[in-house]
Phi, psi and omega in degrees: 000137171281159174266149180290133181278140178229157178302146182295341181302325180291322178301319179293316176312309187296323177286350187268048178060031178255147187256108173271122184298153180294335182266351186263205185284356178267269180303337182292347179293337187275135180100164182280142183209174176222153173262133180226168176219164179207122180284115186281150184231172175287129165078329194236026170291159185300330183274353183311130175092353177288136176274143177292154173289143168299139174059036179291145178285345188274156191278353181218156180294332183293306180300317179294327179291324177304306182297316176299322180296310183291329174295326175293345174265358176082030173241132179257123169268126186281310178220151187203148177188160178259131180247144163283122187244312189212188179286146172296145188250296183198173177273350184292141176306133181098342177287147181284140184261005176086006183243159178240125173272123177248141173213153170250130183218169171297163181307316183293313182292317176303326177290324174293314179309313178295299188290329190253338185235005175083012175288164174230162179283142187313318181309327179311324197270359176203142184283334177267168180294153169271144180241164183219154168199150175263116174302153183239166186285164172072019179073027180271029182261154177297336179274155179275129181262103181279326178221166177308130186304326186284346182276323184206079181300331178298322179300319181292323176299319180298316182301321180295319181294319176298318177300312186299317177304321184290340180255009175084024179227066182300143185262138165286324180199151179208147182187166182249126166254149186238140174291139187281342181254134183286134173215163186280145176237137178285123185272110183191135184298136180093348176269159183302146178284328186114348171256189186222130175265127181242133177221163173217113186291164180280337187220160176304322183296324174303322177300313183298318182292319182287335168302323186286345175263010174095007173284149181238161173299123174277116189271126189243000000 
């Protein structure tokens, strides 16, 4: 497996006497891994009923509960996030709720997620390549940030989609993943926030356009 490319700014931040956690977006880059996804449903996801961890590094109780559940199964999620993928269908248990859970894990853990918990490898969820970029601080991203990203990542993802369409690169899907291990980030405008934006354009031309804006290929 190849390792995902990240902007050099994160490496500089980690080198500046800041502790990037072994499971986060810094130290977690070392070693082979896979990206996987899971279409969530009403009532019957594997982590249903799981309580979130105290003092979690993740921005929501639900993501914390997901991480806590899989830790209890001996599976470490390195990064994880919910993406809006489709329309809400119904309230009945077993109905898809329109979200995709995306996670990065070691080869062994990813294999267990696929074989035991119904995940699929990420390329299944899009025809075009997945791209990545690290959002930066102070709103210096090309898309408009209407509210703080940690309050509603879906809102920021919608803003990303609107921006991408405005530059001729409409997206099939977009979302943010977060490191499950807390680590320090150098606070300075223009440096990475610590999360990761993943997108998949609807067409090959969109891939080329987004590369010009600093997006990189997510190696799967």
